[in-house]
Each structure stands twice: as C-alpha cells, then as structure tokens.
C-alpha positions in Angstrom: -31.2 16.8 -14.1 -34.7 15.5 -15.0 -37.0 18.4 -14.1 -34.5 20.5 -12.3 -32.2 23.1 -14.1 -29.0 21.9 -14.8 -27.2 25.0 -13.6 -24.1 24.9 -15.7 -24.1 20.8 -15.4 -23.4 21.0 -11.5 -25.2 18.5 -9.4 -25.2 17.9 -5.5 -23.3 14.6 -4.3 -25.6 11.6 -3.8 -24.7 8.9 -1.9 -27.6 6.4 -1.9 -27.6 3.7 -4.4 -31.4 4.3 -5.0 -30.5 7.8 -6.6 -29.3 7.6 -10.0 -26.3 9.4 -11.6 -27.5 12.3 -13.9 -25.1 11.5 -16.9 -26.5 8.2 -18.2 -23.4 5.7 -19.3 -23.5 2.5 -21.1 -25.0 -0.3 -19.0 -22.4 -2.3 -17.1 -19.2 -0.9 -18.5 -17.6 2.2 -17.8 -17.1 4.7 -20.9 -17.8 8.0 -21.9 -21.0 9.5 -20.8 -24.2 10.3 -22.8 -25.5 13.9 -22.4 -28.8 13.8 -20.2 -32.1 15.0 -21.7 -32.0 18.2 -20.1 -29.0 18.8 -22.4 -31.2 20.6 -24.8 -31.6 23.2 -22.1 -28.0 23.9 -21.7 -25.9 22.4 -24.4 -26.9 24.7 -27.2 -25.3 27.4 -25.1 -22.3 25.8 -23.7 -21.5 24.3 -27.5 -20.6 28.1 -28.2 -17.4 27.5 -26.1 -14.5 25.5 -27.0 -15.0 23.3 -23.9 -18.7 22.7 -24.1 -18.7 19.2 -25.5 -16.2 18.1 -22.5 -18.5 19.6 -20.0 -21.6 18.1 -21.5 -20.1 14.6 -21.6 -17.4 14.4 -18.7 -18.9 13.0 -15.4 -19.3 15.4 -12.7 -18.8 14.2 -9.3 -18.6 16.4 -6.1 -15.5 16.0 -4.1 -15.8 18.3 -1.1 -16.9 17.4 2.5 -20.6 16.6 2.9 -21.2 17.4 6.4 -24.8 16.3 6.3 -23.9 12.7 5.7 -20.4 12.9 7.5 -18.3 11.9 4.3 -14.8 13.2 3.3 -13.5 13.3 -0.3 -10.3 13.7 -1.8 -8.8 13.7 -5.3 -6.6 11.1 -6.4 -3.7 11.9 -8.9 -1.0 9.8 -10.7 -1.4 6.7 -13.0 0.0 3.3 -14.0 2.0 4.2 -17.0 3.7 7.5 -15.8 3.8 7.6 -12.0 3.2 3.9 -11.3 1.1 4.9 -8.3 -1.9 6.8 -7.2 -1.5 9.6 -4.8 -3.4 11.9 -2.4 -2.6 15.4 -0.9 -2.4 15.9 2.8 -2.6 19.2 4.7 -0.7 19.2 7.9 -0.2 21.5 10.7 -1.3 25.2 11.7 -2.0 28.0 11.3 -1.2 27.6 7.6 -1.3 24.0 6.6 1.5 22.5 4.5 0.7 20.4 1.7 2.6 17.1 1.0 1.7 14.4 -1.5 1.5 10.7 -0.3 1.0 7.5 -2.1 -2.5 6.1 -1.4 -1.6 2.4 -0.5 -3.9 -0.1 1.1 -0.7 -2.5 1.3 0.8 -0.7 4.3 0.2 0.9 7.6 2.7 3.9 7.9 1.7 7.5 7.0 5.2 9.5 6.7 6.9 12.1 4.3 10.2 14.1 4.4 10.5 16.8 7.1 12.9 19.8 6.6 16.6 19.0 7.5 16.1 15.4 6.1 19.9 14.1 5.8 19.0 11.8 3.0 15.8 12.7 1.2 15.3 13.2 -2.6 13.4 16.0 -4.5 9.7 15.6 -4.6 6.4 17.6 -5.9 6.0 19.3 -2.4 8.4 21.0 -0.2 9.6 18.8 2.8 7.2 19.6 6.0 8.6 22.5 8.1 7.9 21.7 11.5 8.9 25.0 12.9 6.1 26.3 11.0 3.6 24.5 12.5 2.4 25.9 16.0 0.5 22.7 16.6 3.2 20.1 15.9 4.2 17.9 18.8 7.2 15.5 18.8 6.3 12.1 20.4 8.5 11.5 23.5 9.8 8.4 24.6 8.6 9.3 28.0 5.2 10.1 26.9 3.8 6.7 27.8 3.1 5.7 24.4 4.0 2.6 22.9 7.4 3.5 21.5 9.4 0.7 19.7 12.7 2.7 19.2 14.1 6.1 20.5 16.1 8.7 18.5 17.3 11.8 20.6 14.5 11.0 23.0 11.8 10.8 20.5 10.0 7.8 19.4 11.2 6.8 15.7 10.6 4.1 13.0 12.2 2.2 10.5 10.2 0.6 7.7 11.3 -1.4 4.8 9.2 -2.4 1.8 9.1 -5.6 -0.3 10.6 -3.8 -3.5 13.6 -2.7 -1.5 13.1 0.6 -0.5 13.1 1.9 3.1 12.4 5.0 5.1 13.2 6.1 8.7 12.5 9.1 11.2 10.7 10.3 14.2 7.0 10.1 15.0 5.1 13.4 15.6 1.3 14.5 16.6 -0.2 17.2 14.4 -3.5 18.3 12.7 -4.0 16.6 9.2 -6.8 16.8 6.8 -7.2 14.6 3.5 -7.5 16.4 0.2 -6.8 19.8 -1.1 -8.0 23.2 0.7 -11.2 23.9 -1.3 -12.5 20.4 -0.3 -12.7 21.6 3.5 -12.3 18.3 4.9 -12.0 19.0 8.6 -8.5 18.4 10.2 -7.9 15.6 13.0 -5.0 15.0 15.4 -3.1 11.8 13.9 0.5 10.0 14.4 2.6 11.1 11.4 6.2 10.0 10.4 8.5 12.6 9.7 11.7 11.1 7.6 15.1 11.7 8.3 16.3 9.2 5.5 14.8 7.7 2.5 16.4 5.1 0.3 15.7 3.9 -3.6 12.2 4.4 -4.7 11.3 6.7 -1.8 14.3 8.6 -2.5 13.6 9.1 -6.6 9.8 9.1 -6.5 7.9 12.3 -7.0 5.4 11.9 -4.5 6.7 13.2 -1.0 5.7 10.1 1.2 3.2 7.3 1.7 -0.4 7.0 3.3 -0.6 3.4 4.4 -4.2 2.5 4.9 -3.7 -1.0 5.7 -5.0 -2.5 9.2 -2.9 -2.1 11.9 -2.3 -4.3 15.0 -5.6 -3.4 16.3 -7.6 -4.4 13.2 -8.1 -1.0 11.7 -6.0 1.4 9.4 -3.5 3.4 11.4 -4.1 7.1 10.3 -7.5 6.1 9.0 -8.3 4.9 12.5 -8.0 8.7 13.6 -10.3 9.4 10.9 -12.9 7.0 11.7 -12.7 8.3 15.4 -13.9 11.6 14.5 -17.5 10.7 14.6 -18.6 14.1 14.3 -17.5 14.4 10.7 -17.0 10.8 9.7 -20.0 8.6 9.6 -18.5 5.0 9.5 -15.3 2.9 9.4 -15.5 2.6 5.8 -13.3 4.0 2.9 -13.5 3.6 -1.1 -11.1 4.1 -3.9 -12.3 4.8 -7.4 -9.6 4.7 -9.8 -9.3 6.1 -13.5 -6.8 5.9 -15.9 -5.6 9.0 -14.5 -6.5 10.1 -11.0 -9.5 9.3 -9.1 -11.4 9.7 -5.8 -10.9 8.8 -2.3 -13.5 9.0 0.0 -13.7 8.3 3.6 -17.1 7.5 5.7 -19.0 6.5 2.7 -18.9 5.8 -0.9 -20.2 7.8 -4.1 -22.6 5.5 -5.8 -23.2 8.0 -8.5 -19.9 6.9 -10.4 -21.4 3.3 -10.8 -22.5 2.1 -13.8 -26.3 1.8 -15.0 -28.4 -1.3 -14.6 -30.9 -1.9 -17.0 -33.4 0.5 -15.2 -31.1 3.1 -15.4 -30.1 3.1 -11.8 -26.5 2.9 -10.2 -25.4 -0.7 -9.9 -25.2 -2.0 -6.3 -21.8 -3.1 -5.3 -20.8 -6.8 -5.2 -20.0 -7.5 -1.6 -17.5 -10.5 -0.8 -15.9 -11.4 2.6 -12.7 -9.4 3.4 -10.4 -9.9 6.2 -8.7 -6.9 7.4 -5.6 -8.0 9.4 -2.3 -6.3 8.6 -4.0 -6.3 4.7 -7.2 -6.5 3.2 -7.6 -10.0 2.0 -10.1 -11.9 0.1 -10.5 -15.2 -1.8 -10.6 -16.0 -5.4 -12.2 -19.4 -7.0 -11.7 -19.0 -10.6 -10.3 -17.0 -13.6 -11.9 -17.5 -16.9 -11.6 -16.0 -20.5 -14.8 -14.6 -21.1 -16.6 -14.8 -24.6 -17.1 -17.6 -26.8 -17.7 -20.5 -24.4 -15.5 -19.1 -21.7 -11.8 -20.6 -21.5 -11.2 -21.7 -18.0 -7.4 -20.7 -17.0 -7.2 -21.7 -13.2 -9.8 -23.1 -10.7 -7.4 -23.3 -7.8 -3.9 -21.9 -6.6 -4.4 -18.5 -6.1 -3.0 -18.5 -2.5 -3.4 -15.8 -0.2 -5.1 -12.7 -2.1 -4.9 -9.3 -0.8 -6.1 -5.8 -2.4 -3.1 -3.6 -2.4 -3.5 0.1 -4.4 0.3 0.6 -3.4 1.4 -2.3 -6.0 1.2 -1.0 -9.4 0.5 -4.2 -11.5 -1.7 -7.2 -10.6 0.6 -10.3 -9.5 -0.2 -13.7 -10.1 1.2 -17.1 -9.5 3.5 -18.1 -12.3 1.4 -20.8 -13.5 -1.8 -18.6 -13.9 0.3 -15.8 -15.3 1.7 -17.8 -18.1 -1.7 -19.4 -19.0 -3.3 -15.8 -18.9 -0.6 -14.2 -20.9 -0.8 -17.0 -23.6 -4.6 -17.0 -23.6 -4.9 -13.5 -24.6 -2.2 -13.7 -27.1 -3.8 -16.7 -28.9 -7.6 -15.1 -28.6 -5.9 -12.0 -30.3 -4.2 -14.3 -33.1 -7.4 -15.9 -33.9 -9.3 -12.7 -33.9 -7.5 -10.1 -36.4 -4.7 -9.2 -33.4 -7.7 -7.7 -31.7 -7.5 -4.7 -34.0 -4.0 -3.7 -32.8 -0.3 -4.5 -33.7 2.0 -6.6 -31.7 4.8 -4.9 -29.6 6.9 -7.3 -27.9 5.4 -10.1 -25.9 3.2 -8.5 -23.4 2.3 -5.0 -25.4 0.5 -3.9 -28.2 -0.1 -0.8 -30.3 -3.6 0.3 -30.1 -4.6 3.2 -32.3 -7.6 4.3 -30.8 -8.9 3.7 -27.1 -12.0 2.1 -28.3 -10.1 -0.7 -30.0 -9.5 -2.0 -26.3 -13.0 -3.4 -26.5 -11.6 -6.0 -29.0 -9.3 -7.8 -26.5 -10.9 -10.4 -24.3 -12.4 -9.7 -21.2 -11.6 -11.8 -18.0 -14.2 -13.4 -15.7 -13.1 -13.6 -12.1 -15.2 -16.0 -9.6 -15.1 -15.1 -6.0 -15.0 -18.1 -3.5 -17.9 -16.7 -1.5 -20.1 -16.5 -4.7 -20.5 -13.7 -7.3 -18.1 -12.6 -10.1 -16.9 -9.5 -12.1 -15.6 -8.8 -15.4 -11.7 -7.7 -15.8 -11.8 -5.5 -18.8 -8.9 -4.8 -21.1 -9.2 -1.1 -20.1 -8.3 -2.3 -16.9 -5.8 -5.1 -17.1 -4.1 -3.2 -20.0 -2.3 0.0 -19.2 -0.9 2.9 -21.5 2.8 2.8 -21.5 4.7 5.9 -20.3 1.1 7.3 -19.5 0.8 8.6 -23.1 1.0 7.2 -26.6 -0.4 4.3 -28.4 1.2 1.6 -26.8 -0.6 -0.6 -24.4 1.0 -3.3 -22.1 -0.4 -6.2 -19.9 -0.9 -4.8 -16.4 -0.5 -8.4 -14.8 2.8 -9.8 -13.9 4.5 -13.0 -12.9 4.8 -13.6 -9.0 7.3 -16.5 -9.4 6.6 -19.6 -7.7 5.2 -17.5 -4.5 1.6 -18.7 -4.1 0.2 -15.4 -3.7 -1.8 -13.2 -5.7 -1.7 -9.3 -5.1 -4.6 -7.4 -6.8 -3.0 -4.1 -7.6 -3.9 -0.8 -9.1 -4.6 -2.4 -12.3 -7.1 -4.6 -11.0 -8.9 -1.4 -9.3 -9.1 0.7 -12.4 -12.5 1.5 -13.7 -14.4 0.3 -10.6 -15.3 1.5 -7.1 -13.6 -0.6 -4.4 -15.1 -0.2 -1.2 -13.3 -1.1 2.0 -16.2 -1.8 4.7 -13.8 -2.5 7.8 -16.8 -2.2 10.2 -18.7 -5.2 8.4 -15.7 -7.0 7.1 -16.3 -7.0 3.6 -15.4 -5.7 0.2 -17.6 -3.9 -2.2 -16.8 -3.9 -6.1 -18.7 -1.9 -8.4 -18.0 -0.9 -12.2 -17.8 3.1 -12.3 -16.8 6.0 -14.4 -14.5 7.3 -12.1 -13.5 11.2 -12.2 -10.0 12.0 -13.7 -7.7 14.6 -12.3 -4.5 15.5 -13.6 -3.7 19.2 -12.3 -3.5 19.9 -8.6 -4.9 23.1 -7.3 -2.3 25.7 -5.6 -1.0 24.9 -2.1 -3.1 26.1 0.8 -2.8 29.9 1.8 -5.5 30.4 4.5 -4.9 30.2 8.0 -7.1 27.8 10.3 -7.9 27.9 13.8 -7.4 24.6 15.6 -7.3 23.9 19.4 -4.0 23.3 21.0 -3.0 19.6 21.5 -3.0 18.5 25.0 -0.2 17.3 26.9 3.5 18.2 25.7 4.2 21.8 25.3 4.6 23.3 21.8 8.0 22.9 20.2 10.3 25.8 21.3 11.6 27.9 18.8 15.4 26.9 19.3 14.1 23.0 18.9 12.5 24.0 15.8 15.7 25.6 14.3 18.1 22.8 15.6 15.9 19.9 15.1 17.2 18.5 18.5 15.1 18.9 22.1 17.7 19.2 24.7 16.4 17.7 28.0 16.5 20.0 31.0 18.5 19.5 34.2 18.2 20.9 37.7 21.9 21.1 38.8 22.6 21.9 42.5 25.4 23.9 43.7 28.4 22.4 44.8 29.1 21.9 48.4 30.9 24.8 50.3 30.6 27.1 47.3 28.4 30.3 47.2 29.4 31.2 43.8 28.0 30.2 40.5 31.5 28.6 39.4 30.3 25.3 40.7 27.1 25.2 38.9 29.2 26.3 35.7 31.4 23.6 36.2 28.5 21.1 36.7 26.6 22.1 33.6 29.9 21.9 31.6 30.6 18.3 32.8 27.1 17.1 32.2 27.1 18.7 28.5 30.5 16.9 28.0 29.1 13.6 29.3 26.0 14.0 27.3 27.8 14.6 24.1 30.3 11.2 24.9 27.2 9.4 25.1 25.5 10.6 22.0 28.9 10.2 19.8 29.4 6.5 21.2 25.8 5.9 20.0 26.0 7.2 16.9 29.3 5.5 16.2 27.5 2.0 17.2 24.7 3.0 14.9 27.0 3.4 12.0 29.0 0.5 12.5 25.8 -1.9 12.9 24.4 -0.3 9.5 27.7 -1.1 7.7 27.7 -4.7 9.2 24.7 -5.0 8.0 25.2 -4.1 4.6 28.3 -6.4 4.3 26.2 -9.3 5.8 23.4 -8.6 3.5 25.8 -9.0 0.4 27.0 -12.1 2.2 23.9 -14.0 2.9 22.2 -12.9 -0.6 25.2 -12.8 -3.3 22.9 -13.6 -6.2 20.8 -10.5 -6.1 20.8 -8.7 -9.4 19.9 -5.3 -10.4 17.3 -4.9 -13.0 14.9 -6.9 -15.0 15.4 -8.3 -18.5 13.9 -5.3 -20.4 13.3 -1.9 -18.6 14.1 -0.1 -15.4 13.1 -0.8 -11.9 9.6 -1.5 -11.2 7.9 1.0 -8.9 5.5 -1.3 -7.1 5.2 -3.7 -4.3 5.1 -1.0 -1.3 4.2 -3.7 1.1 6.3 -3.8 4.4 8.9 -6.2 4.6 10.6 -7.7 7.9 13.7 -5.9 9.2 16.0 -7.9 11.9 16.2 -4.6 13.9 14.5 -1.3 14.1 17.8 0.3 14.2 18.7 -1.1 10.6 18.5 1.0 7.5 17.3 -1.9 5.3 17.8 -1.0 1.7 17.5 -4.3 0.0 19.9 -7.2 -0.7 21.8 -5.5 -3.2 25.4 -4.9 -2.7 25.1 -1.7 -4.4 23.9 1.0 -2.0 21.6 3.6 -2.6 24.5 6.2 -3.0 26.2 4.0 -5.2 29.1 2.9 -3.2 29.7 -0.9 -3.2 30.6 -3.0 -0.2 33.8 -4.5 0.0 34.5 -8.0 -1.7 34.1 -11.0 0.7 35.7 -14.3 1.2 33.9 -17.5 -0.3 30.3 -18.0 1.3 31.3 -21.2 2.5 34.5 -20.3 4.2 33.8 -20.3 8.0 37.3 -19.9 9.0 37.2 -16.3 7.6 35.6 -13.9 10.1 32.9 -11.6 8.6 31.3 -8.8 10.0 27.7 -9.5 11.4 25.2 -7.3 12.9 25.7 -7.3 16.8 21.8 -7.4 17.1 21.1 -10.1 14.7 23.7 -12.5 16.3 22.1 -11.8 20.0 18.9 -12.4 18.9 19.9 -15.6 17.1 21.3 -17.0 20.4 25.0 -16.0 20.4 26.2 -19.3 18.5 23.8 -21.6 20.3 22.2 -22.8 17.0 19.0 -21.2 17.8 17.0 -19.1 15.5 18.1 -21.1 12.3 15.3 -23.6 12.1 17.9 -26.4 12.0 19.2 -25.3 8.6 22.8 -24.7 7.8 24.7 -23.3 4.7 26.9 -25.4 2.8 30.2 -24.4 0.8 28.1 -23.2 -2.0 26.2 -20.3 0.3 22.9 -22.1 -0.1 20.7 -23.3 2.8 19.3 -26.8 2.9 15.8 -27.5 1.9 14.6 -27.6 5.5 14.9 -23.8 5.9 11.3 -23.0 4.8 11.9 -19.1 6.0 14.7 -18.8 3.8 13.0 -20.3 0.8 10.1 -17.9 1.6 12.3 -14.8 1.4 13.8 -15.4 -2.0 13.5 -13.0 -5.0 11.7 -14.0 -8.0 12.4 -11.8 -11.4 9.3 -10.5 -13.3 8.5 -11.4 -16.7 7.9 -9.4 -19.6 9.9 -6.5 -21.2 7.8 -3.8 -19.6 8.1 -4.4 -15.8 11.8 -5.1 -15.2 13.2 -5.0 -11.8 13.2 -7.5 -8.8 10.5 -8.3 -6.5 11.9 -8.8 -2.9 9.8 -10.7 -0.2 10.3 -10.6 3.2 13.9 -9.6 4.1 16.1 -11.0 7.0 13.8 -14.0 7.4 15.5 -17.4 8.5 19.1 -16.4 7.3 21.5 -18.8 9.1 25.0 -16.8 9.3 27.9 -18.9 7.9 30.2 -17.2 10.3 32.0 -17.8 13.8 29.3 -16.1 16.1 32.3 -15.4 18.4 33.8 -13.2 16.0 30.8 -11.0 15.4 31.1 -7.1 15.7 
C-alpha cells in the first residue's frame, strides 16, 4: 500500500524479490498477516461488513496470467487430510474448453484423464472429456511418425502403473490445453494428452479426474510442461513453483511469486534458499542431516537418507525406517517433557490440538542440505489435520521400511514456496504464506478461437460418436466384371477380415491380462490388503515398472479392482504343475534359457535367493502408524524368476 490507495485491498502481482509484500507477516514464519499501515484508510469502512476482518488480514495474491512478465498462474485445490493430494484445473479443447481436474504430481510424467466412453472409469469432480465436442482434437496415429510405444486401433496408446498399485491406460491425442480456470486467462498451447479408457484402484476411486505429471521425461524436462516452456511468447523460463497451503495453493509457470514469502528483518521478502537439483526422471536433491531444533538440538541422523526426491504427488514424507523411528520417538519424548506440547495424545502418531496456534508448542526440525544451507520444518507442515477438519493432528511423515530412499512429499512442501528451476538445475525453498483456495469457479462457458492443428485432419463426426477410426481402402474392381457387385463383395470380405483380426487380437489381450493376474498372485502370495489401522493410503503416485506395455498392471494383490478373486494356485514350489504365465514375459526372459533372472532361483517356499537383488528391491513394506494404513508397493515386475515350466507358458 504505502502511499498508494489500497483500492479495496487489491494489489498488482509483483515478481521481483526486492519488492515487499504489502501485508507484513511475522518474520521467518508463515502465519496470519497483520494489517498494513494503510489499513486506517480502508479498514474502518470494511469493518462494517461481516467479512471485513478476513479481507483485511488474509494474503492477497494475484493468480492470473502476467503477460508483461510471461508468467502463468493457476489455483491449486485439495489438502492432505481430506483429498490426500493437491490438484489443478485444466481447460482442454475448443471452441468451448472442457474443464478437468488433475493431481499436480512432480513424481510422474504422464498427463492423462478419463474420456467419454471409458470402459472402466470412476465418478470424478468433472465430466469425462468428450472428444467429439473439441474441433481441435487429433488422435495421434501410429503412422504419424511420432515415437509410439504401443498401438490400439491405429492410435498411439499407453499403460502406466504407479507404485501404490493403481494404473491407467488409454490413447494419446493432441489438443489445446491451458492450466488454471477461465478467469485466469492463461493462453492455451498444443500438448500431448492421455485419454483414459481404463483406470484402476486409486485412480478409479479418487475425486480428481486425472493426473498432471510434471516430472522430467527422457529429454530432461517435464512432459506437458515442456510444451508450456516452448511457448516463449507467453512463458519466460523453464521454471515452475508450487506454494502449498493447508488447503489449496498456487502453481506458477515461467516464474515464481516472491510476494508470498516470509519477511526478513528489514521487512523484505526472504530470498529462496537454492540447492542443487538433478532433474532426471524425478527431482532429486541431497540431504546431510536432520536435527530436532530447540534446546541444544538433538541430532537424529547425519547420513542414510539415500536417494531423495521431491514428489508433490506423494501425500506424506517417507523416511528410511531408522530415521522415521528416531524422529517419531524424539517428537513424542519432547512433548512428554514439555507438558504434552499443549495437546492430548491420540494414539502413537496423533494428537488432539484445541487451537491451531498450539502447534507452535511442538518442536521444529532443522533440515541440513549436503550443498550447504538449512531450513526449518515446522509442526504446521510435518503434521496434518486428520480428515481435513476437527482437532486431531497426525504426523505427516511415514516409515519407508528398509528402502534406503527419502520421499519429500506434500507435507514437506506445505507453507513454503518450492521453486523447480529446471534451466539452472536448482531447487529454491522459501517459507511463505501461501494462498488458500477451497471453492472452484464454474466451468468455462466462453468460446475461444485457436488455429487449426497442422497435419492430420479433424476427427470425423462418425469417429467421434463411435470412438473408432476405420481405415480407408481403395478397392479395385474385380477382373472381368463391369458391375459394382465385385466391389461390394471385396468390401465385405475386407471388413470380415478386419473383424477377424480385431477379434483375435482382443482375445489374445484378454488371455494375456488374465495370465498376468494369475502370475502376479503366484509371484507375490504374501501381499496383503490394507495397513494395521485405517484405509488405503492415497499417495506415492510415482511410476512403477511394467513387464509389457500391453499389461494392465493393478498391483500384486490377488483381489482385483472389480472384486473378483483369481483361482487358487498350486504350491509355489511345485514345478510339476503348469501355471499360466504371460507369453510376452516368457519371451523376454529367454524362453526358458535361464536369462533374465540374474542367477536367482526360487525354492520350494516360493522365495528367491539372496542373489536376486532386483527382486529384493521390488518388495513391499507396510507403513507404520494408525493414520496411514495401506501398502507401499515398489517397482513392479522386476527380477521375478518364474517357477514354472517355460514350455508350458500360454
């Protein structure tokens, strides 16, 4: 505000760190803002209304497209306790864009969502994307010259599994997409998008429609963000930032909003702490130590973090088992010696906290980075409100088992602006008062004008309604026939041949998927369903490995997503009994030659020898605590040596 009129407390967006946020906050810590000095000019008038106090104290952040600085902004919705993820709206297609909600996930690369006609998709916040209503939509043909892993009905297709056991599959299309809602006026760009025809488990039950993978792809840049970054007329740099509040937040592309940062001693926004970041399949950094801040500091771990990634699609922060237990016990011991931290115990990892301010009684954690620099991880971040409401707060860090890996999930990112500077290979971290958004605006209703996509013609109306694009043929007339009867016969025979080939391919696919489910249950008979206390954890949306692009991987559980169980199998060590095995897996393993198993063999008990390191890496570990529950599945279909006669494979 300063000497300028406040104009109903609305300020322009400011991106440079030298400009201060007009609402002063407590220094170095996100909290409720304090009214500015100019409040004496406007607050008396605003106090006459019921919402005056909220307007005067809540942070105001401009969240629309900044054409001058070429920065796009979009609101984030969701939370940890209720949704268990944060999501953003995408506007897709033309002339009237269709809205779809997608999880903002820095741990995966695919951007995909359900389309109308999906054979197995759940009920979500928005209607499925209707390809027939977008005049700019183009299916990516297998003959288009683009890299196409698999083909379905002549279209490039995908199958992606995730480490918590869910999977999605469908076909690729090209269309115009813009991030955020209609009022933000972010310009649309052409991008490759996934159109679900099938989704399983958490993707089937979640409220958000799909997922926005922002992890680096093979080229070293995020998949869909690469399309945004290439639009240099509207996006300034290969950089994006996520500022997560307890509920909702802000996503910026091309720059970051320093006006949300906490203030230093001079009243200026804090500059980000920059640490080296490796952007290759994930965003990884290196940690040095974790200490319980406060009275002298209690060092918890100086090594052993392993590979550390920043993954907004993982709800909690997962720590190696040794570190998790030390951290949990240290926080509990601190509260036991400090009047229960002003709260009441509710189990081993939860507390009943009457007032939000009482979270300040819990200890802060000091995170030291290997390249230097440190940050405070406060209780307002490492604890989350159970079910998104009420007074119960639980630890937002979980046990990653014996896996030597640390996943810094959403609970590590809350109340700070996390900046992914891909162009310079660094991660920026700054404490911030992130904006909070709960209610979504209505879907778009205005028409937009966009150029036609080059190359492939628009999707024909008959294809839009049927969902299948039939190839065209030039049928010559039969020799010696001057009538059209020969042409009719040739067309009928051609269609019958096509139908036969499609039928055979479909039967082979169904048989292969069924064999995979049976083989999966045989290969991992000990997998359970659910944790010690609570429902399945909705997190770890990182890609897993699949044995074949045509497999619909739905985890290692014998119980499928439809509720049907696979038939009982013979003992896992019985080599004399033939067991169905996916043909593609048998061919890749060498057809019985012994290759592909790394020298490991299965014994009569079904377990592999210690030499099979890949199978050890793919084991599942059960989460600790009563508030998480569920199973955390790691890379699937890795190093499993079939205990079957390969020549009986089907």
